[in-house]
RODO-997670 format. One record per residue (C-alpha): chain; x, y, z; residue in one letter. Coordinates in steps of 0.25 Angstrom, whole numbers. Layout:
<pts>
PT kette  east north    up rest
PT     A     X     Y     Z    a
...
</pts>
This chain:
<pts>
PT kette  east north    up rest
PT     A   140   252   210    x
PT     A   131   249   198    x
PT     A   142   243   190    x
PT     A   145   234   202    x
PT     A   131   230   203    x
PT     A   130   228   188    x
PT     A   142   218   187    x
PT     A   140   212   201    x
PT     A   125   208   197    x
PT     A   130   203   183    x
PT     A   141   194   189    x
PT     A   132   188   200    x
PT     A   120   185   190    x
PT     A   130   179   180    x
PT     A   136   170   191    x
PT     A   122   166   195    x
PT     A   120   161   180    x
PT     A   110   172   176    x
PT     A   108   174   161    x
PT     A   117   184   156    x
PT     A   106   193   152    x
PT     A   100   193   166    x
PT     A   114   196   172    x
PT     A   116   208   163    x
PT     A   102   213   165    x
PT     A   100   211   180    x
PT     A   114   217   183    x
PT     A   111   229   175    x
PT     A    97   231   182    x
PT     A   104   230   195    x
PT     A   115   240   192    x
PT     A   104   249   186    x
PT     A    96   249   199    x
PT     A   109   252   207    x
PT     A   112   264   197    x
PT     A    98   269   199    x
PT     A    97   268   214    x
PT     A    87   278   220    x
PT     A    80   280   207    x
PT     A    66   274   204    x
PT     A    68   260   198    x
PT     A    59   263   186    x
PT     A    68   274   182    x
PT     A    81   265   184    x
PT     A    75   254   176    x
PT     A    68   262   165    x
PT     A    81   261   157    x
PT     A    81   246   157    x
PT     A    71   244   146    x
PT     A    76   255   138    x
PT     A    90   249   137    x
PT     A    85   235   135    x
PT     A    76   239   123    x
PT     A    87   248   117    x
PT     A    98   237   118    x
PT     A    89   226   112    x
PT     A    82   234   101    x
PT     A    94   238    93    x
PT     A    92   235    78    x
PT     A   105   228    76    x
PT     A   101   218    87    x
PT     A    90   213    78    x
PT     A   101   205    71    x
PT     A   102   196    83    x
PT     A    88   189    83    x
PT     A    89   188    68    x
PT     A   103   181    68    x
PT     A    98   172    79    x
PT     A    86   168    71    x
PT     A    95   166    59    x
PT     A   105   157    66    x
PT     A    93   149    72    x
PT     A    87   148    58    x
PT     A   100   143    51    x
PT     A   102   133    63    x
PT     A    89   127    61    x
PT     A    89   127    46    x
PT     A   100   117    44    x
PT     A   111   126    40    x
PT     A   121   120    51    x
PT     A   120   106    46    x
PT     A   122   110    31    x
PT     A   134   119    35    x
PT     A   141   108    42    x
PT     A   138    98    31    x
PT     A   145   108    21    x
PT     A   157   110    30    x
PT     A   158    95    33    x
PT     A   158    92    18    x
PT     A   170   102    16    x
PT     A   178   100    28    x
PT     A   174    87    34    x
PT     A   185    79    27    x
PT     A   196    87    33    x
PT     A   202    82    47    x
PT     A   196    92    57    x
PT     A   186    96    46    x
PT     A   174    94    56    x
PT     A   180   105    65    x
PT     A   181   114    53    x
PT     A   167   111    49    x
PT     A   163   115    63    x
PT     A   170   128    63    x
PT     A   166   131    48    x
PT     A   152   128    50    x
PT     A   152   136    63    x
PT     A   157   148    56    x
PT     A   146   147    45    x
PT     A   135   145    55    x
PT     A   140   156    63    x
PT     A   138   165    51    x
PT     A   123   161    52    x
PT     A   120   160    66    x
PT     A   128   171    73    x
PT     A   128   164    86    x
PT     A   138   154    93    x
PT     A   128   145   100    x
PT     A   119   144    88    x
PT     A   131   139    80    x
PT     A   135   129    90    x
PT     A   121   124    91    x
PT     A   119   123    76    x
PT     A   132   116    73    x
PT     A   135   109    85    x
PT     A   125    98    84    x
PT     A   132    93    71    x
PT     A   146    98    73    x
PT     A   150    93    87    x
PT     A   146    79    84    x
PT     A   153    80    71    x
PT     A   166    85    77    x
PT     A   166    74    88    x
PT     A   164    64    77    x
PT     A   176    69    69    x
PT     A   185    67    81    x
PT     A   185    80    89    x
PT     A   183    79   104    x
PT     A   169    82   109    x
PT     A   173    93   117    x
PT     A   181   100   106    x
PT     A   170    98    96    x
PT     A   160   105   105    x
PT     A   170   116   108    x
PT     A   173   118    93    x
PT     A   158   119    90    x
PT     A   157   129   102    x
PT     A   169   138    97    x
PT     A   164   137    83    x
PT     A   150   142    87    x
PT     A   157   154    93    x
PT     A   161   159    79    x
PT     A   146   162    78    x
PT     A   147   175    85    x
PT     A   159   180    77    x
PT     A   156   176    63    x
PT     A   145   186    57    x
PT     A   133   187    58    x
PT     A   135   187    74    x
PT     A   125   191    84    x
PT     A   136   195    93    x
PT     A   141   205    83    x
PT     A   128   211    82    x
PT     A   127   213    97    x
PT     A   141   219    98    x
PT     A   138   228    86    x
PT     A   125   233    93    x
PT     A   133   236   106    x
PT     A   146   242   100    x
PT     A   138   249    89    x
PT     A   147   242    79    x
PT     A   143   238    64    x
PT     A   137   224    64    x
PT     A   142   222    50    x
PT     A   156   226    53    x
PT     A   156   216    65    x
PT     A   151   205    56    x
PT     A   162   207    47    x
PT     A   172   208    58    x
PT     A   168   195    64    x
PT     A   170   187    51    x
PT     A   185   184    51    x
PT     A   186   182    67    x
PT     A   175   172    66    x
PT     A   182   164    55    x
PT     A   195   165    62    x
PT     A   188   159    74    x
PT     A   183   148    65    x
PT     A   198   145    60    x
PT     A   203   145    74    x
PT     A   193   134    78    x
PT     A   196   126    66    x
PT     A   211   126    69    x
PT     A   208   122    83    x
PT     A   200   111    78    x
PT     A   210   106    69    x
PT     A   221   106    80    x
PT     A   212    99    89    x
PT     A   208    89    78    x
PT     A   223    85    76    x
PT     A   222    78    90    x
PT     A   209    71    86    x
PT     A   206    59    77    x
PT     A   197    67    68    x
PT     A   188    60    57    x
PT     A   185    67    44    x
PT     A   173    66    35    x
PT     A   174    60    21    x
PT     A   177    71    11    x
PT     A   165    76     4    x
PT     A   164    77   -11    x
PT     A   162    90   -19    x
PT     A   147    86   -21    x
PT     A   145    84    -6    x
PT     A   151    97    -3    x
PT     A   143   105   -14    x
PT     A   130    98    -9    x
PT     A   134   102     6    x
PT     A   137   117     1    x
PT     A   124   118    -7    x
PT     A   116   113     5    x
PT     A   123   123    14    x
PT     A   123   135     5    x
PT     A   110   142    11    x
PT     A   117   141    25    x
PT     A   130   147    20    x
PT     A   123   158    13    x
PT     A   117   163    27    x
PT     A   130   170    31    x
PT     A   132   175    17    x
PT     A   119   182    17    x
PT     A   120   188    31    x
PT     A   134   193    30    x
PT     A   134   196    15    x
PT     A   122   205    17    x
PT     A   128   212    29    x
PT     A   141   214    23    x
PT     A   135   218     9    x
PT     A   127   229    16    x
PT     A   114   222    12    x
PT     A   108   221    26    x
PT     A   112   224    40    x
PT     A   116   213    50    x
PT     A   102   214    56    x
PT     A    96   213    43    x
PT     A   105   202    39    x
PT     A   101   194    52    x
PT     A    86   195    47    x
PT     A    90   191    33    x
PT     A    97   178    39    x
PT     A    85   174    46    x
PT     A    76   174    33    x
PT     A    87   167    26    x
PT     A    89   157    36    x
PT     A    73   154    36    x
PT     A    74   153    21    x
PT     A    85   143    22    x
PT     A    79   135    33    x
PT     A    64   134    27    x
PT     A    67   135    12    x
PT     A    81   129     9    x
PT     A    84   119    20    x
PT     A    70   117    25    x
PT     A    75   114    38    x
PT     A    67   125    45    x
PT     A    52   123    49    x
PT     A    42   132    57    x
PT     A    45   124    70    x
PT     A    60   126    69    x
PT     A    57   141    65    x
PT     A    49   142    78    x
PT     A    61   136    86    x
PT     A    71   146    79    x
PT     A    62   158    83    x
PT     A    61   154    97    x
PT     A    76   151    99    x
PT     A    80   164    92    x
PT     A    70   172   100    x
PT     A    76   166   113    x
PT     A    90   169   109    x
PT     A    87   183   104    x
PT     A    80   186   117    x
PT     A    92   181   125    x
PT     A   101   190   117    x
PT     A    92   202   119    x
PT     A    91   200   134    x
PT     A   106   199   135    x
PT     A   107   212   126    x
PT     A    97   220   135    x
PT     A   104   215   148    x
PT     A   118   218   142    x
PT     A   113   232   138    x
PT     A   108   235   152    x
PT     A   122   230   157    x
PT     A   129   240   148    x
PT     A   120   251   152    x
PT     A   123   250   167    x
PT     A   138   248   163    x
PT     A   137   262   156    x
PT     A   129   268   167    x
PT     A   139   264   178    x
PT     A   150   269   169    x
PT     A   157   255   170    x
PT     A   159   255   155    x
PT     A   167   267   156    x
PT     A   175   262   168    x
PT     A   178   249   161    x
PT     A   182   257   148    x
PT     A   192   265   156    x
PT     A   198   253   163    x
PT     A   200   246   150    x
PT     A   206   258   143    x
PT     A   216   259   155    x
PT     A   219   244   156    x
PT     A   221   243   141    x
PT     A   230   256   140    x
PT     A   224   258   126    x
PT     A   229   244   122    x
PT     A   220   237   112    x
PT     A   228   224   115    x
PT     A   225   225   130    x
PT     A   210   229   127    x
PT     A   208   217   119    x
PT     A   214   208   129    x
PT     A   204   213   139    x
PT     A   192   212   129    x
PT     A   196   198   126    x
PT     A   198   193   140    x
PT     A   185   200   145    x
PT     A   177   194   134    x
PT     A   182   180   134    x
PT     A   179   180   149    x
PT     A   165   186   147    x
PT     A   162   177   135    x
PT     A   163   165   145    x
PT     A   152   170   153    x
PT     A   143   180   144    x
PT     A   136   179   131    x
PT     A   141   187   119    x
PT     A   130   197   120    x
PT     A   131   200   134    x
PT     A   146   201   133    x
PT     A   145   211   122    x
PT     A   135   220   129    x
PT     A   144   220   141    x
PT     A   158   222   135    x
PT     A   156   229   122    x
PT     A   153   243   129    x
PT     A   165   241   137    x
PT     A   175   237   127    x
PT     A   170   245   115    x
PT     A   173   259   120    x
PT     A   187   255   124    x
PT     A   190   248   111    x
PT     A   186   261   104    x
PT     A   195   269   112    x
PT     A   206   259   108    x
PT     A   203   260    94    x
PT     A   197   246    92    x
PT     A   187   244    81    x
PT     A   174   240    88    x
PT     A   172   229    77    x
PT     A   185   223    81    x
PT     A   181   224    96    x
PT     A   168   217    93    x
PT     A   174   205    86    x
PT     A   184   203    97    x
PT     A   173   204   107    x
PT     A   164   194   100    x
PT     A   175   184    97    x
PT     A   178   184   112    x
PT     A   163   182   115    x
PT     A   163   171   104    x
PT     A   174   163   112    x
PT     A   165   165   124    x
PT     A   154   157   118    x
PT     A   163   144   119    x
PT     A   170   147   132    x
PT     A   165   141   145    x
PT     A   157   143   155    x
PT     A   146   150   147    x
PT     A   150   148   132    x
PT     A   137   146   125    x
PT     A   143   138   114    x
PT     A   150   128   123    x
PT     A   136   125   129    x
PT     A   130   123   116    x
PT     A   141   114   111    x
PT     A   141   106   124    x
PT     A   126   103   123    x
PT     A   128    98   109    x
PT     A   141    90   111    x
PT     A   136    85   125    x
PT     A   149    88   132    x
PT     A   152    96   145    x
PT     A   156   111   146    x
PT     A   169   106   152    x
PT     A   173    97   140    x
PT     A   169   108   130    x
PT     A   177   118   138    x
PT     A   190   110   136    x
PT     A   187   108   121    x
PT     A   185   123   119    x
PT     A   199   126   123    x
PT     A   206   125   109    x
PT     A   194   133   103    x
PT     A   196   143   113    x
PT     A   211   145   111    x
PT     A   208   146    96    x
PT     A   198   157    98    x
PT     A   206   165   107    x
PT     A   217   165    97    x
PT     A   207   170    86    x
PT     A   202   180    97    x
PT     A   216   186    98    x
PT     A   218   187    83    x
PT     A   204   194    82    x
PT     A   207   203    94    x
PT     A   221   209    90    x
PT     A   220   208    74    x
PT     A   208   217    72    x
PT     A   209   215    57    x
PT     A   203   201    58    x
PT     A   190   207    63    x
PT     A   190   220    55    x
PT     A   196   215    41    x
PT     A   182   216    35    x
PT     A   176   227    43    x
</pts>
């Protein structure tokens, strides 16, 4: 009965348009009241603050606010414009080069911000008009930027990997290593897609930059280029943990913004802290609601029931298991944010994967690539709405433009799913 209440209230609230954190929290509370029927309400609800506190106070989750602040700092510090300028000097003279610039810069900025929407917001204001000017249709330009921004949750450092690692008790460092090649493959897939689409367009190219111009652009972009080197080099070199790396990235970003580029000031810093606190609060609210949801699932033994059903359906087949995982997460990604989806589905999929001999690191990469695709699929793809706002086009138009990018990403997803070496080669 509690399981029916849990899922029923969740679906009803979701249909009514309630925030996902509210859907998770209220459905959990309703199910807890049913489970504790006949007991004093104080006794039933006493577990609620304990679960919320425990779920949001894990040391590893400290990386999330630090990476959020770091991404906001680097966005306001002028990094994005300098990275785009460098990429334009190197690739702008090639036919289809502007699309390459979009994806290459998205990969670099992803390694700074760790967030899909932040990547679209930081780069879209410059890249979407540039793509349209180069000859790409407006719908495809916005769609390519939205899809490129999705790479931000796969290429390390990624906030989503931190969330998955905290749930599955997996090594964050190993997850970061595992996300590198899949993220780059996603970028290659989008570049190929843009070049194919570009053959049907009358594309314009920029004049070829001289060696001196490229060198000047490189020197100007070096502080920004060093950010992922410092973060990932420190983590992989064993100098600091991912959480410590996140803190280091904040101080480095502030140094670049105030001392080197001098694009930051106290007013901008105030805005950065307000935005970062708001985003962090949203993530933690979702984390607490999702933890309550997972607790009720466990109490109602729904997780065991789902695990048994999946084992019976798959018949011990890894291929069938991953088909189920991909279908479920691609659909869930259309309606849920990544954090909520991970808290709901990781406890369901991870035990089955272990029984089938699947590496939890590989499972994490597959899940997160699925949810990255969800960032640019309607009706709730966050990246789509950001790109629509920047490009001033309708959701219907961008949904048509996203189809080629979606096809490319699904092909990459299949490769990552069924060739574990792609994810695990550096782990």
